N, C-alpha and C positions, 0 to 999 in steps of 0.2 A: 199399766203402761205409763210412759212419761207424758206429762201435761205441761204445755208451755207456761212459763211464768211471764211477768210483765216485761222483763228484759227480752225474752225470746220473741214475744209478740211485737214489741217495738222494733227490734232488729229486723225481723222479717218484713214488717210494714215499710221500713225505710228502704230495704233492698228492692222490694216490689215497686215502690215509687220511683226509685232510680231507673229501674228497667222500663217502666212505663214511659218515662221521658226519653229513654234511648230508642224505644220502639217508635215513638212519635217522630223522632229525628230521622229514623230510617225511612219511614213512610213518606215524609216530606222531602226526602232526598238530601238532607243535611249530612247523613252518614252513608257512605258507600257500603256495599255488602262486605267487602274486605274489612272495613273498619268496624262494621257491626258484628262480624262473626265471633270474635273473642268475647264480646259482651253477651251475646245470646247463649254462647256455650256455657258461660258462667251461671246461666239460669236454666239450663237443661233443654235448650231449644236447638234442634238440628234442622238442617235443610236436607230432606230426603229426596227420593227419586221423583216423587210427584208433588210433594207439598212439604210444609214444615212439620216437624214431629216434636211433641213435647214429652219429655221423660220425667215422670214424677217419682220422687223417692218414697219408698215405704220402708222407713228405717227398721233394720233387722226383721223385716217382714211382718210387723205387728200393726193391726188396725183395730179400731172399734167400729161400731155400727154407723155412727154419724159420719166418720171418715169414709167408710165404704159408700154411703149414700152420696157424699160429695163427689167421689170418683164417678159414680153413676151420673150425677148432674153434669159434670164436665163432658162426659161422653154424649149425653143427650142434647145439651144446650149448645155446645161449641164444637162437636165432632160429628161423626156419623152414627152415633148410637151404640158404640162399643169401645172397649179398651183392650189393650194387649198386655198381659202380665208376662214379665221377662225372667230370665235366669238370674238376674241381679235383684230379685224381689222388688222390682220397680213396676210401674205401669206406664205404657206409652200410648199417646194419642196421635194418630197418624195423619189427621186431616184438619188441624186447627188453622184458622186464618190469623195472620200475624197481628192484626189489630185487636184480636180477642184474647191473645195470650196474657196480657196484664190482668184482665178480668178473671181469667182462669187461675192465675197465681194468687190473686186476692181471695178468691173463693177457697182455695186450698189453705191459705193462711188462717182463715176463720176457724178451721178445725185442726190446726196444728200440723199441716203438711206443707211441703215445699218441693222445689226442683233444683235446689242448690247442689252443686258438685255431683250432678248426675251425668256430667260430661266434662270434657277438658282434661288437661294434664295435671290432675290433682287427685286427692284421696276421694274415691268414689263412695257411694252408699255402702255402709258396713252391713254385711249380711250375716245371718245366724241360722241356727237350727230351727226349723219351722215347728218342731215339737217342744221347743224350750218351755220349761216350767210345767210341763205335763208328762213328759216321757218317764217311764219307769226306770230307764237305764241312765238317767242324768245325775251327774255329781252335784251340779248347782246351776241355777239359771244364768246363762251367759249374757242376757240382754242388758242388764245394768252396765256391764263393762262395754258393750257395744254402744250404748248411749253415751257413756263417758268418752269413748273414742270419737263419736260423732261430734260432740260439743268441742272437743280438743281440736279436731281436724278442720272444722268449719271455719273458713277464712284464715287458717293458720298462715301467717305471713311468709314463713320459710318454704312452704310446700304448695303454693298456688301455681307455680310454673315449673313443675317437674319435667324430666325428659319425656315421660309418657304417663298415662293414667296409672293409678295405683289402687289395688283392690285388697281389702282386708276381710277375712271371714273368721267367725268364732263359734265354737261349739262347747257345750258343757258335758258332752257324753263321749264315752269311748267308742261308740258307734257313730262314725262321722256322717252326718246328714247335711253338712254345710260345705263339702268339697274343699276342706281347708288346705289340702296338699296341692291344689291347683290354683292357689292365690299368691299374690306377691308376698303377703304375710298371712299365715294361718295360725290361729290361736286355739289350742285345745286345753280345756281345763283338766288338770291332773292333781293328784294328792301326794304330799310327802309329809310323813310323820303326822298324819291327820289334818294337815293344813292345805287348803286348795290353792293352787297356783296355775301357771300356764306353761305348756310346752309351746315353744315358738318355732314356727316353720317359715323359711324364707325361700324365695326364688322359684316358686311354682308358677305355672301359667300355661295357657294353650296357644292358639294362634300359629304363626309360621314355625316357631320352634317350641313344640310342646315339651314341658319338663315338669317332673314331680318335685315339689319343694323339699328342701333339706332342713333337718333340725339344727337350729343354731343355738338353742338353749333348751335343755330337757326339763328345766324347772326354773320358772321366774316368779318370785313373790308378787302377790297382787299389788302391793304398794309401789312396785317398780314398773308397772305396766307402761304408763305414759312416757317416762324418761327413756325406757328401753326402745319403745316404738320410735320415739323421736331420734334416737341414736341410729337405728336402722335406716330411717328416712334420710338422715343427714349423710350417712356413708353413701347411700345410693345417689343422693343429689350431687355428691362430690365425684364419684367414680362413674356414674351412669353415662352411657354413650349419648351424645347429642348430635353426632355427625350422620346418623342413620336411624330414622324413627323405628325401623323394624328390629333394631338391635338396642333400643333404648330402655327396654323393660329390665327390672331388677333380676329377672331370671338369667339374662345375658351377663349382667354384672357378676352374678355369682358363678356362672359357668366360666367366664374368662379369668376371674381372679381366684376362684376356689373358695369353698365354704370356710376353710380355716383362716384364710386371710381376711375374709369379710368378718368372721367372728372376732378376730383379734382387733380389727379396727372399730367394730361396734362396741366391744367391751371397753376400749380405751375412751371412746366418746361418752359411753354410759357413765363412767366414773365421774366425768366432768358434769354432764347434764343433770344427773340426779341431784346435784347440789343446788340446782335452781328450783327444785320442787320442795316446797316447805311444808307439805301436808295439806295444802288447800285443795288439791285434787282428790285427796281421800275424804275430806269433808264433803266435797261435792258428790263423790261416789255414794256416801251414806245418804245424802238427800235424794239422789237418784233411786237408790234401792227402795226407798219408802214408796216410790211410785209403782213398784213391781211386786207388791204384796199379792200372793196368790188369792184367787177368789175363795170364798168360804163355800166349800163343796157341800151340797146337800146330801142327806142320807136317803134311806128308803130302799125297798127291795127291787130286784130286777126281773121279776117274774114276767112282766109284760114283754121284755126283750127275749127271754128264753122261750116263751110261748110262740112269739112271732118267728123266731129263728127255726123252731121245729116245724112250724106249719106252713111257712111261706118260702118256697125255693128261691124266688126272686130276691126277697129280702136277705135270705141266707147268703146268696152269691155276693150281694153288695157288702154284707157284713164281713165276709171272709176276705174280700180284697181291699175294702176302703177303710177298715178300722184298724187302729194300732193300740197296743197296750198302754193304759194310763197308769200313773203312779197310784191312783186310787182305784181299787178293783171294781167299784160300782160305776165308774166312768169309763169312757172310751175317747180316743182321739179320732176324729172323723176327717178324712180327706175327701173333699168334694172335687170330683174330676170335672174339669172344664175342657175335656177332650172327648166329647161324644164322637162316635165313629163318623168320619167324613167331615168333621168340623175343623176349624183352624185351631191348632194347639195353642192354648194360652189366651184365646179371645173370650171375653164375657160381655154380654149385652148389658145395657143400663138396667133393663128389667131384671136380669139375673143378678146383677150386683145388689140391687135393692132387695131382692128376695133373700140373698145370703145375709144381708145386713139384718133383715127382719128375723130370720131364723137364728142368727147369733144372739139377738136380744131374747128371743123366746126360749131357746134351748142351750145357748152356749156362753152364758155369763158375759155377753156383750163383747166378745173377743173373736177376732179372725186373724189368720196368718196367711201369708203368701209364701209358697215354697219356690226354691230355685228350679223345681221341676214343673213350674207353671200351673200349679193347682192351688186351691184355696182350702184352708184347714180350719175346722172348729176344734180348738184344742181341748175343751172340757165339755163333754156331753154326758149326762146321766144315762145309763143304759136303758132305763125305763122309757126315755124319750126317743130312743132310736127308731122305733117303728113309725111314730108320727113324723119325725124328721125325714125319714126316707120317703114317706108318702108325699110330703111337701116338696122335696127335691124332685120327685118324679114329675110333679105338676109344672115345674120350670125347666125341664130337660137337663137336670143336674144330677141324676141318679145313676150315671153310667158306672158299671161295676168293672173297672179296668185299671185301678191304680197298681202300678208296678208290672203291668202286663204289656204285651207287644204294641197295643194301640195307645199306651200312655207315653207318647213320643215327645221328647224335647225337640223343638224346631225353632230356628231363628226366622225372622220375617222373609229373608231371602230376596230374590229379585222382584217379588211383587211389590216391595216397598223400599228396600234399602239401595242407596246409590253405590254402595261398595260391593254388593253381591254380584256374583258371576253366574249364578244358577238359581233355580227355584227350589225352595225348601217346603213351603206349605203344601203344594199339590202332592209332593212325594209322600209326606206324612199322611195326608188324607187318603191317598190311594192304598198305602200299606195298611192303615187301620181298616178301611172298607174291605179290602181283600181278605184279611184274616177274620173279620166278622162274617163274611160270606162262608168262609171255610169252617167256622165255628171251632177254631183251633186254639184261640189264645188262652183259654183257661187250662187246656191240656198242656200247652207249652209252659205256662207258669211264669215265674219272674224273669223278665227280660227287658233290658233298657236299650232302646234305639234312640240315638241322638243324631240330628241332621243339621248341618251348617251349609249355608249358601255361598260361602267363600272361605278363604284361608284364615280369616280372622277368628273363626271357630266360636262365634256367639252361641251356636247350638251345642257346644261341648262335645262335638263328635269324637274327639280324641279319647274321651273317657266313657264312651258308650260300649256296652257289651257288643253291639253292632253299631259302628259309627259310619255315617254317610257324609261325604264331602262333595258338594257340587262345585264344579269348575267349568271354565270356558275353554274349549279346545277348538281353535280355529272357527269360532262363532257358533259352536255346537255345545250344548250342555253335556257334561260328562261327569259321572258320579263314581268316586272312589269309595271303596269299602275298607274299613279297618275292623279287626276283631280283638276281643280280649281287653278292651279298656275298662276301667273301674274308677268310680268317683268316691269310693268309701275310704275307710281307714286302711284298706289294702290297695290303695290307689295305684293304677297302672295306666300307661299310655298304650292305646291299641296299636296293633301291627297291621300294616297295609297288606291286603291280600294279593294284589296284582293289578292288571289293567282295569280301567274304569268301565262303566256301563253307560249306554245312552239312556235318555229319559224313559223311553218305553221298555227298557230292559231291566231297570233297577228293581221294580217290584217282583218280577219273576226271579231275579237273583236272590233277593231276600227270602223268597219262598223256598228256593233250593237249599239255602242255609238252614232254614227251620226244619225242612224235611230230613236233612242230614243229622241235625241235632237229635231229633226224635228217634232216629235209628241208632245213634251212638250212645245215648245216655244210659247209665247203669240202671236207673229207676226213675219214676215220676218225680222223686224228690231231688234228683240231681239237676241243678239249674244249668242254663246255657253256659254261663261263665265257668261253672265248676267242670262241666264237660270239656269245654275248650282248654282249660288249664290241665286237664288230665290227658287228653289225646293230642293236643297241639294243633297247629295250623293245617297240616297236610290233608286230613280227611275232609275238612271244610273247603279247602282250596280245590280239591278234586271234584267236590259237588258243585262248586261255584263256576268252574271252568271245564265243563264236560268235553267240549270240543278239543281242548288242549290235551286231555287225557286220551282221546281217540287217536290223535296224531302220534303221541308217544307209543301207544300200543301198536 
């Protein structure tokens, strides 16, 4: 993973010192809140419903153990003992005191972390496949390119005051685990004549107008990455709406002007902008790649793993759900669920963060990942170590065997924390998880993604959930709309709304009716909820969801 050099360290120290002075001026009254707002947003500091919130970038979701321990330190010393991992591969602290934030930023800087451009109308934290450099299905590790984009975009003078925030995601696999088609720009590594390049997707996004991105270039040579991105941003900066913030995203620019017009304008600017790139970016890329040398994987047999798998049903259940295929057959990718039934999705205590850091050092080559699904990954674990790892995870409440199942819910903070939210998300997620744990159904149901947002901004990605839940305010009462058939993968789709929403106390029974219908409709235990929905359509699910309406028709 990338390590800061002297320039990086000095740059960050100067930024933090500037912000410390700005905080002091806000505290002594020299700056009003309106004057302070753009300054704090440049440093990842929000004013939420109850307190300030600090959002820390975890670039392309990659951490080492020391960095994870520092995240634990921030939670323990300056917050309430926990942090919240987000769908942007960031971590949020919901209760810092303003006077403490500069100390938090300095502590982050000591281990090569920051909060720059985690907010504001600029290029946000670049996200990536959380299985990068480990997955069997990967063409190449996308993270060096994500780091190149991070360095290029940080304080880029042309793109600090865009019409709206701008999000970029990159994957090196044909199996999209980075939701590239729901980003302002999505990059997918592809191969042509044996040479890796990029498929470039633009105009994706969720929120008020959910849209799947369109391919603007089916193949872009690696050397052209930065000038092409710069050209896309330049066209957006020129054409993007600034009269209405709800229409200021590039997805609206593409929708209103058409992908062909946007492509023509981007290509025209690309021919000019690429002349300014003299190859320095490619030299930098080679330096960056040297930081991403894969760990030297150890050999040895896996008999310990096989014996435990055969003898221990609890371990077997965890292995079946929480492990993914590694490029080396003697290793596995381990997803640590931080969604124990009834807990807040994405929250991890300081003690749990330290435990995961220790386990990464002991079993995982000192590397951790954060997924957009709000879980933590050890990307390289020798199979012989899996029984010991599982036992240690159990000791810390981190061995829940539910990855990809109904209780592995993505949820935004909702009205419990967020000033923008119009309904609660966290309690709904907790009650759904608890209910299906009581029913002992989630393993029978199998792969199912529920995503919950507490407002139309869709931070919980509800539009691309197999079952999406959107909480809204209806005359002062929480009302929850359901969508079906969303998909965040390479076959991305926006879910379809089922009909009228449900009150808070009705939403869990409504989800239960949907699951009961699915179990009766599926062809076999192997047919997933999404596959069944695509085969039979909305009507059977709608009939189950609104039984009273069916009675009236009859």
